A tleap script that builds the chain and sets N, CA, C and O, in Angstrom:
source leaprc.protein.ff14SB
mol = sequence {
  NMET THR ASP LEU VAL PHE PRO LYS TYR ASP
  GLU VAL ILE ALA LEU ALA LEU GLN SER ASP
  ILE ARG VAL PRO LEU VAL GLU LEU LYS ASP
  MET HIE THR ARG GLN ALA PHE SER ALA SER
  VAL VAL LYS ALA LEU TRP PRO LYS ALA LYS
  ALA ARG LYS THR ALA PHE LEU MET GLY GLN
  LYS THR TYR ILE GLY LYS ILE CYS GLU LYS
  HIE PRO CYS SER ARG ARG TYR THR TYR CYS
  THR HIE CYS ILE LYS CYS ALA VAL GLY HIE
  SER ARG LYS HIE TYR VAL ASN ASN GLN GLN
  LYS VAL ILE ASN ARG SER ARG LYS TRP ARG
  GLU ASN ASN LYS GLU TYR ILE LYS LEU PHE
  ASN LYS ALA LYS TRP GLN ILE LYS LYS SER
  LYS ARG SER ASN VAL PHE CLEU
}
set mol.1.N position { -10.358 7.572 4.950 }
set mol.1.CA position { -9.522 7.743 3.696 }
set mol.1.C position { -8.379 8.840 3.789 }
set mol.1.O position { -8.179 9.578 4.754 }
set mol.2.N position { -7.742 8.808 2.724 }
set mol.2.CA position { -6.370 9.403 2.879 }
set mol.2.C position { -6.764 10.999 2.112 }
set mol.2.O position { -7.685 11.250 1.335 }
set mol.3.N position { -5.918 11.725 2.546 }
set mol.3.CA position { -5.882 13.059 2.111 }
set mol.3.C position { -4.960 13.268 1.080 }
set mol.3.O position { -4.976 14.347 0.486 }
set mol.4.N position { -4.165 12.403 0.783 }
set mol.4.CA position { -2.963 12.334 -0.075 }
set mol.4.C position { -3.620 11.734 -1.539 }
set mol.4.O position { -4.260 10.683 -1.537 }
set mol.5.N position { -3.428 12.386 -2.566 }
set mol.5.CA position { -3.634 12.344 -3.814 }
set mol.5.C position { -2.536 11.857 -4.775 }
set mol.5.O position { -1.581 12.621 -4.913 }
set mol.6.N position { -2.525 10.613 -5.513 }
set mol.6.CA position { -1.434 10.566 -6.539 }
set mol.6.C position { -1.436 11.567 -7.596 }
set mol.6.O position { -2.421 11.926 -8.241 }
set mol.7.N position { -0.165 12.008 -7.720 }
set mol.7.CA position { -0.123 12.792 -8.923 }
set mol.7.C position { -0.388 12.525 -10.362 }
set mol.7.O position { 0.231 11.581 -10.852 }
set mol.8.N position { -1.230 13.217 -11.147 }
set mol.8.CA position { -1.382 12.847 -12.300 }
set mol.8.C position { -0.087 12.456 -13.120 }
set mol.8.O position { 0.997 12.585 -12.549 }
set mol.9.N position { -0.119 12.057 -14.224 }
set mol.9.CA position { 1.027 11.730 -15.355 }
set mol.9.C position { 1.684 13.146 -15.632 }
set mol.9.O position { 2.829 13.523 -15.382 }
set mol.10.N position { 0.521 13.887 -16.281 }
set mol.10.CA position { 1.136 15.234 -16.807 }
set mol.10.C position { 1.950 16.053 -15.777 }
set mol.10.O position { 2.926 16.734 -16.092 }
set mol.11.N position { 1.461 15.930 -14.499 }
set mol.11.CA position { 2.185 16.632 -13.309 }
set mol.11.C position { 3.566 16.051 -13.384 }
set mol.11.O position { 4.618 16.680 -13.504 }
set mol.12.N position { 3.410 14.822 -13.300 }
set mol.12.CA position { 4.853 14.097 -13.056 }
set mol.12.C position { 5.919 14.409 -13.967 }
set mol.12.O position { 7.081 14.501 -13.573 }
set mol.13.N position { 5.481 14.628 -15.536 }
set mol.13.CA position { 6.202 14.893 -16.638 }
set mol.13.C position { 6.755 16.428 -16.521 }
set mol.13.O position { 7.900 16.708 -16.878 }
set mol.14.N position { 5.890 17.351 -16.017 }
set mol.14.CA position { 6.032 18.924 -15.746 }
set mol.14.C position { 7.252 18.896 -14.926 }
set mol.14.O position { 8.345 19.269 -15.351 }
set mol.15.N position { 6.998 18.347 -13.482 }
set mol.15.CA position { 8.106 18.325 -12.634 }
set mol.15.C position { 9.331 17.675 -13.218 }
set mol.15.O position { 10.383 18.311 -13.142 }
set mol.16.N position { 9.334 16.731 -13.675 }
set mol.16.CA position { 10.491 16.003 -14.419 }
set mol.16.C position { 11.420 17.194 -15.388 }
set mol.16.O position { 12.637 17.368 -15.437 }
set mol.17.N position { 10.469 17.793 -15.995 }
set mol.17.CA position { 11.305 18.533 -16.909 }
set mol.17.C position { 11.932 19.880 -16.275 }
set mol.17.O position { 12.971 20.380 -16.707 }
set mol.18.N position { 11.008 20.535 -14.947 }
set mol.18.CA position { 11.564 21.248 -14.320 }
set mol.18.C position { 12.806 21.023 -13.666 }
set mol.18.O position { 13.764 21.795 -13.693 }
set mol.19.N position { 12.738 19.778 -12.995 }
set mol.19.CA position { 13.927 19.350 -12.269 }
set mol.19.C position { 15.119 18.746 -12.994 }
set mol.19.O position { 16.131 18.496 -12.339 }
set mol.20.N position { 15.071 18.473 -14.400 }
set mol.20.CA position { 15.972 18.227 -15.173 }
set mol.20.C position { 16.442 16.746 -14.528 }
set mol.20.O position { 17.614 16.418 -14.343 }
set mol.21.N position { 15.454 16.063 -14.276 }
set mol.21.CA position { 15.838 14.751 -13.895 }
set mol.21.C position { 16.394 13.723 -14.871 }
set mol.21.O position { 15.973 13.856 -16.020 }
set mol.22.N position { 17.206 12.776 -14.670 }
set mol.22.CA position { 17.622 11.816 -15.659 }
set mol.22.C position { 17.237 10.456 -15.708 }
set mol.22.O position { 17.970 9.474 -15.582 }
set mol.23.N position { 15.793 10.498 -15.939 }
set mol.23.CA position { 15.022 9.048 -15.741 }
set mol.23.C position { 13.936 9.179 -17.074 }
set mol.23.O position { 13.050 10.024 -17.201 }
set mol.24.N position { 14.338 7.935 -18.137 }
set mol.24.CA position { 13.713 7.769 -19.026 }
set mol.24.C position { 12.015 8.178 -18.854 }
set mol.24.O position { 11.554 8.211 -17.713 }
set mol.25.N position { 11.313 8.418 -19.789 }
set mol.25.CA position { 10.002 8.756 -19.832 }
set mol.25.C position { 9.287 7.377 -19.516 }
set mol.25.O position { 8.459 7.189 -18.624 }
set mol.26.N position { 9.763 6.468 -20.409 }
set mol.26.CA position { 9.305 5.042 -20.180 }
set mol.26.C position { 9.288 4.556 -18.701 }
set mol.26.O position { 8.342 3.987 -18.155 }
set mol.27.N position { 10.438 4.859 -18.163 }
set mol.27.CA position { 10.463 4.213 -16.601 }
set mol.27.C position { 9.606 5.235 -15.702 }
set mol.27.O position { 9.151 4.821 -14.636 }
set mol.28.N position { 9.362 6.641 -16.133 }
set mol.28.CA position { 8.421 7.296 -15.144 }
set mol.28.C position { 6.939 6.778 -15.247 }
set mol.28.O position { 6.209 6.549 -14.282 }
set mol.29.N position { 6.599 6.625 -16.631 }
set mol.29.CA position { 5.144 6.218 -17.057 }
set mol.29.C position { 4.891 4.761 -16.041 }
set mol.29.O position { 3.886 4.571 -15.356 }
set mol.30.N position { 6.096 3.811 -16.155 }
set mol.30.CA position { 5.769 2.590 -15.685 }
set mol.30.C position { 5.646 2.748 -14.069 }
set mol.30.O position { 4.808 2.171 -13.376 }
set mol.31.N position { 6.705 3.695 -13.583 }
set mol.31.CA position { 6.442 4.152 -11.990 }
set mol.31.C position { 4.963 4.652 -11.635 }
set mol.31.O position { 4.272 4.314 -10.674 }
set mol.32.N position { 4.670 5.527 -12.644 }
set mol.32.CA position { 3.382 6.162 -12.396 }
set mol.32.C position { 2.281 5.079 -12.424 }
set mol.32.O position { 1.397 5.000 -11.572 }
set mol.33.N position { 2.403 4.336 -13.377 }
set mol.33.CA position { 1.073 3.072 -13.550 }
set mol.33.C position { 1.286 2.157 -12.277 }
set mol.33.O position { 0.277 1.734 -11.713 }
set mol.34.N position { 2.501 1.835 -11.804 }
set mol.34.CA position { 2.333 1.095 -10.456 }
set mol.34.C position { 2.399 1.693 -9.231 }
set mol.34.O position { 2.726 1.134 -8.184 }
set mol.35.N position { 1.992 3.181 -9.415 }
set mol.35.CA position { 2.087 3.850 -8.348 }
set mol.35.C position { 3.057 3.888 -7.308 }
set mol.35.O position { 2.630 4.049 -6.164 }
set mol.36.N position { 4.410 3.758 -7.506 }
set mol.36.CA position { 5.332 3.536 -6.894 }
set mol.36.C position { 6.713 4.257 -7.507 }
set mol.36.O position { 7.368 3.545 -8.268 }
set mol.37.N position { 7.091 5.282 -7.307 }
set mol.37.CA position { 8.219 5.930 -7.683 }
set mol.37.C position { 9.366 5.559 -6.892 }
set mol.37.O position { 9.144 5.326 -5.704 }
set mol.38.N position { 10.589 5.456 -7.329 }
set mol.38.CA position { 11.682 5.305 -6.688 }
set mol.38.C position { 12.369 6.385 -5.834 }
set mol.38.O position { 12.364 7.584 -6.115 }
set mol.39.N position { 12.968 5.827 -4.751 }
set mol.39.CA position { 13.523 6.869 -3.904 }
set mol.39.C position { 14.182 8.090 -4.488 }
set mol.39.O position { 13.992 9.171 -3.929 }
set mol.40.N position { 14.895 8.021 -5.498 }
set mol.40.CA position { 15.761 8.876 -6.318 }
set mol.40.C position { 14.649 9.907 -6.960 }
set mol.40.O position { 14.708 11.134 -6.869 }
set mol.41.N position { 13.679 9.195 -7.591 }
set mol.41.CA position { 12.837 10.043 -8.299 }
set mol.41.C position { 11.848 10.902 -7.300 }
set mol.41.O position { 11.345 11.963 -7.670 }
set mol.42.N position { 11.654 10.422 -6.196 }
set mol.42.CA position { 10.821 11.248 -5.255 }
set mol.42.C position { 11.522 12.444 -4.692 }
set mol.42.O position { 11.007 13.555 -4.566 }
set mol.43.N position { 12.984 12.049 -4.301 }
set mol.43.CA position { 13.736 13.175 -3.871 }
set mol.43.C position { 14.048 14.141 -4.949 }
set mol.43.O position { 14.394 15.301 -4.729 }
set mol.44.N position { 13.943 13.737 -5.852 }
set mol.44.CA position { 14.274 14.841 -7.246 }
set mol.44.C position { 13.013 15.594 -7.252 }
set mol.44.O position { 13.083 16.813 -7.098 }
set mol.45.N position { 11.911 15.055 -7.404 }
set mol.45.CA position { 10.638 15.613 -8.024 }
set mol.45.C position { 9.865 16.397 -7.024 }
set mol.45.O position { 9.221 17.411 -7.293 }
set mol.46.N position { 9.999 15.756 -5.644 }
set mol.46.CA position { 9.349 16.492 -4.408 }
set mol.46.C position { 10.268 16.450 -3.499 }
set mol.46.O position { 10.279 15.545 -2.664 }
set mol.47.N position { 11.263 17.510 -3.522 }
set mol.47.CA position { 12.551 17.603 -2.633 }
set mol.47.C position { 11.817 18.046 -1.314 }
set mol.47.O position { 12.544 17.791 -0.354 }
set mol.48.N position { 10.892 18.494 -1.020 }
set mol.48.CA position { 10.345 19.303 0.292 }
set mol.48.C position { 9.195 18.059 1.074 }
set mol.48.O position { 8.585 18.307 2.114 }
set mol.49.N position { 9.113 17.071 0.510 }
set mol.49.CA position { 8.150 16.124 0.755 }
set mol.49.C position { 8.424 15.610 2.120 }
set mol.49.O position { 9.594 15.328 2.380 }
set mol.50.N position { 7.434 15.434 3.108 }
set mol.50.CA position { 7.669 14.906 4.317 }
set mol.50.C position { 7.464 13.318 4.417 }
set mol.50.O position { 7.041 12.712 3.433 }
set mol.51.N position { 7.714 12.763 5.403 }
set mol.51.CA position { 8.012 11.192 5.516 }
set mol.51.C position { 6.791 10.637 4.966 }
set mol.51.O position { 6.969 9.675 4.218 }
set mol.52.N position { 5.634 10.997 5.147 }
set mol.52.CA position { 4.233 10.397 5.056 }
set mol.52.C position { 4.117 10.515 3.309 }
set mol.52.O position { 3.825 9.496 2.682 }
set mol.53.N position { 4.306 11.512 2.751 }
set mol.53.CA position { 4.009 11.637 1.454 }
set mol.53.C position { 5.200 11.015 0.609 }
set mol.53.O position { 4.861 10.538 -0.474 }
set mol.54.N position { 6.582 10.946 0.950 }
set mol.54.CA position { 7.453 10.165 0.504 }
set mol.54.C position { 7.115 8.765 0.483 }
set mol.54.O position { 7.269 8.128 -0.559 }
set mol.55.N position { 6.653 8.201 1.565 }
set mol.55.CA position { 6.112 6.903 1.439 }
set mol.55.C position { 5.093 6.414 0.749 }
set mol.55.O position { 5.046 5.266 0.307 }
set mol.56.N position { 3.970 7.528 0.593 }
set mol.56.CA position { 2.950 7.260 -0.276 }
set mol.56.C position { 3.265 7.199 -1.655 }
set mol.56.O position { 2.805 6.338 -2.405 }
set mol.57.N position { 4.277 8.369 -2.104 }
set mol.57.CA position { 4.790 8.249 -3.381 }
set mol.57.C position { 5.516 7.219 -3.817 }
set mol.57.O position { 5.512 7.025 -5.032 }
set mol.58.N position { 6.243 6.391 -3.019 }
set mol.58.CA position { 7.079 5.175 -3.063 }
set mol.58.C position { 6.145 4.175 -3.097 }
set mol.58.O position { 6.559 3.159 -3.656 }
set mol.59.N position { 4.929 4.119 -2.650 }
set mol.59.CA position { 3.937 2.965 -2.895 }
set mol.59.C position { 3.982 2.405 -1.444 }
set mol.59.O position { 3.113 1.549 -1.277 }
set mol.60.N position { 4.692 2.630 -0.429 }
set mol.60.CA position { 4.558 1.844 0.796 }
set mol.60.C position { 3.284 2.169 1.506 }
set mol.60.O position { 2.632 3.206 1.382 }
set mol.61.N position { 3.021 1.147 2.261 }
set mol.61.CA position { 1.828 1.244 3.259 }
set mol.61.C position { 2.135 1.759 4.467 }
set mol.61.O position { 1.186 2.203 5.112 }
set mol.62.N position { 3.409 1.827 5.029 }
set mol.62.CA position { 3.718 2.497 6.317 }
set mol.62.C position { 5.054 3.383 6.362 }
set mol.62.O position { 5.980 3.063 5.618 }
set mol.63.N position { 5.152 4.258 7.038 }
set mol.63.CA position { 6.254 4.988 7.181 }
set mol.63.C position { 6.695 5.415 8.649 }
set mol.63.O position { 5.910 5.116 9.548 }
set mol.64.N position { 7.746 6.014 8.951 }
set mol.64.CA position { 8.241 6.111 10.393 }
set mol.64.C position { 7.895 7.660 10.313 }
set mol.64.O position { 8.195 8.434 9.404 }
set mol.65.N position { 7.199 7.925 11.468 }
set mol.65.CA position { 6.653 9.201 11.953 }
set mol.65.C position { 6.936 9.684 13.227 }
set mol.65.O position { 7.989 9.314 13.746 }
set mol.66.N position { 6.107 10.533 13.904 }
set mol.66.CA position { 6.094 10.914 15.195 }
set mol.66.C position { 5.830 9.747 16.253 }
set mol.66.O position { 4.906 9.022 15.883 }
set mol.67.N position { 6.284 9.451 17.225 }
set mol.67.CA position { 6.073 8.511 18.239 }
set mol.67.C position { 4.782 8.697 18.982 }
set mol.67.O position { 4.425 9.739 19.532 }
set mol.68.N position { 4.115 7.548 18.931 }
set mol.68.CA position { 2.607 7.567 19.422 }
set mol.68.C position { 2.567 8.006 20.753 }
set mol.68.O position { 3.559 7.787 21.448 }
set mol.69.N position { 1.443 8.679 21.314 }
set mol.69.CA position { 1.259 8.825 22.699 }
set mol.69.C position { 1.011 7.929 23.308 }
set mol.69.O position { 1.433 7.909 24.464 }
set mol.70.N position { 0.189 6.749 22.784 }
set mol.70.CA position { -0.157 5.519 23.739 }
set mol.70.C position { 0.760 4.340 23.625 }
set mol.70.O position { 0.943 3.501 24.508 }
set mol.71.N position { 1.377 4.372 22.306 }
set mol.71.CA position { 2.542 3.167 22.244 }
set mol.71.C position { 3.893 3.811 22.111 }
set mol.71.O position { 4.046 4.937 21.637 }
set mol.72.N position { 4.859 3.054 22.547 }
set mol.72.CA position { 6.203 3.386 21.995 }
set mol.72.C position { 6.602 2.700 20.411 }
set mol.72.O position { 7.319 1.754 20.086 }
set mol.73.N position { 5.768 3.669 19.634 }
set mol.73.CA position { 5.743 2.989 18.322 }
set mol.73.C position { 5.909 4.324 17.295 }
set mol.73.O position { 5.248 5.350 17.458 }
set mol.74.N position { 6.776 4.165 16.344 }
set mol.74.CA position { 6.641 5.299 15.329 }
set mol.74.C position { 6.220 4.928 14.071 }
set mol.74.O position { 5.931 5.855 13.314 }
set mol.75.N position { 6.102 3.687 13.620 }
set mol.75.CA position { 5.833 3.247 12.406 }
set mol.75.C position { 4.041 3.597 12.307 }
set mol.75.O position { 3.228 3.375 13.205 }
set mol.76.N position { 3.802 4.096 11.174 }
set mol.76.CA position { 2.446 4.644 11.076 }
set mol.76.C position { 1.953 4.375 9.539 }
set mol.76.O position { 2.679 4.435 8.546 }
set mol.77.N position { 0.482 4.049 9.564 }
set mol.77.CA position { 0.148 3.971 8.219 }
set mol.77.C position { 0.009 5.233 7.414 }
set mol.77.O position { -0.282 6.294 7.965 }
set mol.78.N position { 0.234 5.128 5.987 }
set mol.78.CA position { 0.284 6.208 5.217 }
set mol.78.C position { -1.150 6.678 4.774 }
set mol.78.O position { -1.426 7.856 4.548 }
set mol.79.N position { -2.068 5.586 4.671 }
set mol.79.CA position { -3.541 6.173 4.572 }
set mol.79.C position { -4.190 6.813 5.392 }
set mol.79.O position { -5.144 7.511 5.050 }
set mol.80.N position { -3.695 6.661 6.913 }
set mol.80.CA position { -4.741 7.197 7.672 }
set mol.80.C position { -3.600 7.979 8.860 }
set mol.80.O position { -4.085 8.771 9.667 }
set mol.81.N position { -2.480 7.764 8.880 }
set mol.81.CA position { -1.669 8.362 9.964 }
set mol.81.C position { -1.575 7.526 11.161 }
set mol.81.O position { -0.601 7.654 11.902 }
set mol.82.N position { -2.456 6.724 11.404 }
set mol.82.CA position { -2.525 5.893 12.954 }
set mol.82.C position { -1.297 5.136 12.967 }
set mol.82.O position { -0.830 4.502 12.021 }
set mol.83.N position { -0.784 5.270 14.210 }
set mol.83.CA position { 0.212 4.230 14.420 }
set mol.83.C position { -0.473 2.758 14.171 }
set mol.83.O position { -1.683 2.535 14.116 }
set mol.84.N position { 0.554 1.845 14.038 }
set mol.84.CA position { 0.282 0.294 13.753 }
set mol.84.C position { -0.750 -0.128 14.819 }
set mol.84.O position { -1.865 -0.607 14.614 }
set mol.85.N position { -0.179 0.136 15.954 }
set mol.85.CA position { -0.764 -0.420 17.267 }
set mol.85.C position { -2.285 0.134 17.346 }
set mol.85.O position { -3.252 -0.608 17.519 }
set mol.86.N position { -2.357 1.396 17.211 }
set mol.86.CA position { -3.506 2.010 17.413 }
set mol.86.C position { -4.868 1.447 16.290 }
set mol.86.O position { -6.069 1.255 16.479 }
set mol.87.N position { -4.063 1.330 15.216 }
set mol.87.CA position { -4.900 1.027 14.079 }
set mol.87.C position { -5.454 -0.387 14.442 }
set mol.87.O position { -6.678 -0.519 14.402 }
set mol.88.N position { -4.711 -1.423 14.779 }
set mol.88.CA position { -5.041 -2.684 15.175 }
set mol.88.C position { -6.140 -2.749 16.172 }
set mol.88.O position { -7.054 -3.566 16.057 }
set mol.89.N position { -6.052 -1.791 17.274 }
set mol.89.CA position { -6.858 -1.639 18.263 }
set mol.89.C position { -8.138 -1.348 17.967 }
set mol.89.O position { -9.085 -2.008 18.393 }
set mol.90.N position { -8.261 -0.162 17.084 }
set mol.90.CA position { -9.396 0.183 16.341 }
set mol.90.C position { -10.200 -0.788 15.517 }
set mol.90.O position { -11.431 -0.782 15.547 }
set mol.91.N position { -9.558 -1.549 14.844 }
set mol.91.CA position { -9.892 -2.807 14.027 }
set mol.91.C position { -10.723 -3.766 14.993 }
set mol.91.O position { -11.856 -4.173 14.734 }
set mol.92.N position { -10.006 -4.067 16.131 }
set mol.92.CA position { -10.389 -5.066 17.016 }
set mol.92.C position { -11.734 -4.418 17.718 }
set mol.92.O position { -12.698 -5.181 17.781 }
set mol.93.N position { -11.890 -3.172 18.219 }
set mol.93.CA position { -12.792 -2.691 18.710 }
set mol.93.C position { -14.094 -2.599 17.862 }
set mol.93.O position { -15.220 -2.837 18.300 }
set mol.94.N position { -13.777 -2.202 16.524 }
set mol.94.CA position { -14.701 -2.170 15.653 }
set mol.94.C position { -15.444 -3.582 15.279 }
set mol.94.O position { -16.654 -3.678 15.077 }
set mol.95.N position { -14.522 -4.639 15.223 }
set mol.95.CA position { -15.117 -5.829 15.067 }
set mol.95.C position { -15.935 -6.303 16.231 }
set mol.95.O position { -17.005 -6.865 15.999 }
set mol.96.N position { -15.460 -6.098 17.651 }
set mol.96.CA position { -16.245 -6.298 18.794 }
set mol.96.C position { -17.702 -5.688 18.918 }
set mol.96.O position { -18.569 -6.361 19.476 }
set mol.97.N position { -18.002 -4.407 18.402 }
set mol.97.CA position { -18.820 -3.489 18.373 }
set mol.97.C position { -19.744 -4.141 17.280 }
set mol.97.O position { -20.942 -4.260 17.538 }
set mol.98.N position { -19.308 -4.516 16.223 }
set mol.98.CA position { -20.203 -4.736 15.082 }
set mol.98.C position { -19.723 -6.108 14.552 }
set mol.98.O position { -19.251 -6.166 13.417 }
set mol.99.N position { -19.820 -7.197 15.312 }
set mol.99.CA position { -19.511 -8.421 14.868 }
set mol.99.C position { -20.181 -8.988 13.838 }
set mol.99.O position { -19.647 -9.596 12.910 }
set mol.100.N position { -21.659 -8.752 14.019 }
set mol.100.CA position { -22.490 -9.525 13.113 }
set mol.100.C position { -22.638 -8.799 11.831 }
set mol.100.O position { -22.892 -9.379 10.776 }
set mol.101.N position { -22.481 -7.576 11.936 }
set mol.101.CA position { -22.525 -6.871 10.610 }
set mol.101.C position { -20.974 -7.270 9.828 }
set mol.101.O position { -21.076 -7.681 8.672 }
set mol.102.N position { -19.852 -7.184 10.297 }
set mol.102.CA position { -18.640 -7.644 9.722 }
set mol.102.C position { -18.746 -9.239 9.218 }
set mol.102.O position { -18.017 -9.613 8.299 }
set mol.103.N position { -19.610 -10.086 9.805 }
set mol.103.CA position { -19.510 -11.431 9.580 }
set mol.103.C position { -20.449 -11.661 8.311 }
set mol.103.O position { -20.185 -12.477 7.428 }
set mol.104.N position { -21.712 -10.746 8.331 }
set mol.104.CA position { -22.536 -10.626 7.481 }
set mol.104.C position { -21.909 -9.988 5.990 }
set mol.104.O position { -22.259 -10.452 4.905 }
set mol.105.N position { -21.091 -9.041 6.105 }
set mol.105.CA position { -20.354 -8.487 5.118 }
set mol.105.C position { -19.650 -9.555 4.341 }
set mol.105.O position { -19.816 -9.820 3.151 }
set mol.106.N position { -18.690 -10.234 5.349 }
set mol.106.CA position { -17.753 -11.295 4.667 }
set mol.106.C position { -18.440 -12.333 4.131 }
set mol.106.O position { -17.955 -12.872 3.136 }
set mol.107.N position { -19.531 -12.757 4.602 }
set mol.107.CA position { -20.298 -13.548 4.096 }
set mol.107.C position { -20.919 -13.294 2.767 }
set mol.107.O position { -20.838 -14.262 2.010 }
set mol.108.N position { -21.578 -12.140 2.238 }
set mol.108.CA position { -22.187 -11.466 1.151 }
set mol.108.C position { -20.812 -11.613 0.364 }
set mol.108.O position { -20.859 -12.263 -0.680 }
set mol.109.N position { -19.623 -11.089 0.748 }
set mol.109.CA position { -18.791 -10.957 -0.415 }
set mol.109.C position { -17.985 -12.391 -0.937 }
set mol.109.O position { -17.441 -12.524 -2.034 }
set mol.110.N position { -18.047 -13.212 -0.069 }
set mol.110.CA position { -17.528 -14.536 -0.529 }
set mol.110.C position { -18.918 -15.365 -1.353 }
set mol.110.O position { -18.671 -16.304 -2.111 }
set mol.111.N position { -20.065 -15.002 -1.162 }
set mol.111.CA position { -20.993 -15.249 -2.149 }
set mol.111.C position { -21.019 -14.766 -3.601 }
set mol.111.O position { -21.303 -15.482 -4.561 }
set mol.112.N position { -20.660 -13.347 -3.657 }
set mol.112.CA position { -20.613 -12.559 -4.448 }
set mol.112.C position { -19.219 -12.866 -5.386 }
set mol.112.O position { -19.197 -12.426 -6.535 }
set mol.113.N position { -18.123 -13.596 -4.883 }
set mol.113.CA position { -16.834 -13.890 -5.484 }
set mol.113.C position { -16.523 -15.048 -5.288 }
set mol.113.O position { -15.416 -15.365 -4.854 }
set mol.114.N position { -17.625 -16.032 -5.630 }
set mol.114.CA position { -17.194 -17.303 -5.810 }
set mol.114.C position { -16.053 -17.795 -6.595 }
set mol.114.O position { -15.161 -18.583 -6.277 }
set mol.115.N position { -16.303 -17.078 -7.830 }
set mol.115.CA position { -15.187 -17.357 -8.990 }
set mol.115.C position { -13.823 -17.197 -8.691 }
set mol.115.O position { -12.903 -17.958 -8.990 }
set mol.116.N position { -13.769 -15.951 -7.964 }
set mol.116.CA position { -12.249 -15.509 -7.655 }
set mol.116.C position { -11.537 -16.028 -6.427 }
set mol.116.O position { -10.326 -15.977 -6.213 }
set mol.117.N position { -12.519 -16.553 -5.627 }
set mol.117.CA position { -12.044 -17.389 -4.512 }
set mol.117.C position { -11.670 -18.822 -5.063 }
set mol.117.O position { -10.781 -19.424 -4.461 }
set mol.118.N position { -12.209 -19.365 -6.046 }
set mol.118.CA position { -12.065 -20.650 -6.684 }
set mol.118.C position { -10.700 -20.554 -7.334 }
set mol.118.O position { -9.891 -21.480 -7.306 }
set mol.119.N position { -10.488 -19.398 -7.913 }
set mol.119.CA position { -9.063 -19.029 -8.875 }
set mol.119.C position { -8.106 -19.036 -7.842 }
set mol.119.O position { -7.155 -19.817 -7.837 }
set mol.120.N position { -8.320 -18.194 -6.965 }
set mol.120.CA position { -7.020 -17.768 -5.731 }
set mol.120.C position { -6.406 -19.086 -4.951 }
set mol.120.O position { -5.235 -19.297 -4.635 }
set mol.121.N position { -7.676 -19.976 -4.724 }
set mol.121.CA position { -7.411 -21.065 -4.039 }
set mol.121.C position { -6.828 -22.405 -5.082 }
set mol.121.O position { -6.286 -23.436 -4.683 }
set mol.122.N position { -7.076 -22.087 -6.265 }
set mol.122.CA position { -6.455 -22.874 -7.298 }
set mol.122.C position { -4.979 -22.453 -7.334 }
set mol.122.O position { -4.131 -23.292 -7.029 }
set mol.123.N position { -4.611 -21.196 -7.689 }
set mol.123.CA position { -3.405 -20.648 -7.564 }
set mol.123.C position { -2.563 -21.074 -6.297 }
set mol.123.O position { -1.430 -21.548 -6.374 }
set mol.124.N position { -3.208 -20.864 -5.199 }
set mol.124.CA position { -2.272 -21.051 -3.910 }
set mol.124.C position { -1.986 -22.476 -4.079 }
set mol.124.O position { -0.796 -22.778 -3.988 }
set mol.125.N position { -2.781 -23.370 -4.295 }
set mol.125.CA position { -2.588 -24.916 -4.285 }
set mol.125.C position { -1.217 -25.049 -5.438 }
set mol.125.O position { -0.234 -25.746 -5.185 }
set mol.126.N position { -1.345 -24.397 -6.482 }
set mol.126.CA position { -0.492 -24.867 -7.489 }
set mol.126.C position { 0.983 -24.362 -6.713 }
set mol.126.O position { 1.974 -25.083 -6.601 }
set mol.127.N position { 0.880 -23.100 -6.267 }
set mol.127.CA position { 2.297 -22.542 -5.588 }
set mol.127.C position { 2.797 -23.621 -4.654 }
set mol.127.O position { 3.998 -23.891 -4.691 }
set mol.128.N position { 1.941 -24.314 -3.758 }
set mol.128.CA position { 2.048 -25.164 -3.024 }
set mol.128.C position { 2.947 -26.551 -3.482 }
set mol.128.O position { 3.896 -27.084 -2.907 }
set mol.129.N position { 2.402 -26.832 -4.482 }
set mol.129.CA position { 2.569 -28.047 -5.217 }
set mol.129.C position { 4.016 -27.914 -5.984 }
set mol.129.O position { 4.940 -28.723 -6.064 }
set mol.130.N position { 3.862 -26.543 -6.535 }
set mol.130.CA position { 5.512 -26.466 -7.105 }
set mol.130.C position { 6.623 -26.328 -6.133 }
set mol.130.O position { 7.781 -26.619 -6.432 }
set mol.131.N position { 6.217 -25.819 -4.802 }
set mol.131.CA position { 7.350 -25.691 -3.879 }
set mol.131.C position { 7.647 -27.244 -3.494 }
set mol.131.O position { 8.839 -27.537 -3.414 }
set mol.132.N position { 6.804 -28.154 -3.275 }
set mol.132.CA position { 6.957 -29.435 -2.804 }
set mol.132.C position { 7.637 -29.991 -3.858 }
set mol.132.O position { 8.496 -30.766 -3.437 }
set mol.133.N position { 7.604 -29.904 -5.230 }
set mol.133.CA position { 8.265 -30.660 -6.096 }
set mol.133.C position { 9.729 -30.236 -6.378 }
set mol.133.O position { 10.485 -30.988 -6.993 }
set mol.134.N position { 10.105 -29.067 -5.939 }
set mol.134.CA position { 11.428 -28.406 -5.868 }
set mol.134.C position { 12.044 -28.818 -4.598 }
set mol.134.O position { 13.010 -28.172 -4.193 }
set mol.135.N position { 11.614 -29.784 -3.944 }
set mol.135.CA position { 12.573 -30.267 -2.634 }
set mol.135.C position { 13.205 -31.286 -3.049 }
set mol.135.O position { 12.672 -32.230 -3.632 }
set mol.136.N position { 14.570 -31.174 -2.749 }
set mol.136.CA position { 15.312 -32.420 -3.275 }
set mol.136.C position { 15.443 -33.354 -1.984 }
set mol.136.O position { 15.383 -32.826 -0.874 }
set mol.137.N position { 15.599 -34.556 -2.097 }
set mol.137.CA position { 15.764 -35.563 -0.985 }
set mol.137.C position { 17.063 -36.125 -1.133 }
set mol.137.O position { 17.457 -36.984 -0.345 }
savepdb mol mol.pdb
quit
């Protein structure tokens, strides 16, 4: 899990009043609801925020940080700070070591979410259908 916590709306308003930022409260509320502030708001409200926190506040899943010791990669996940290649390696290793557990968990989730899967597949099919109908010959 992450050690970063998204700020409460009251904290955001207090920071906005202190920094004299010129963003309407409606937009701040909308950004807070979506949990993704714009780059200018993050820079104004949290001027000393490092790359990971800035990416987290902007709603990004990754950020560019320190280069990994194992891979020539500097892109990292905001939720765990692992480089992307290391995280993939951890996931593969976990799957190999716990293959039956992972399969059972997936099977159980599919059984408990049949309605969601049905709606998702229907929506996916409708998108494909609309893309096909927009093709001109």
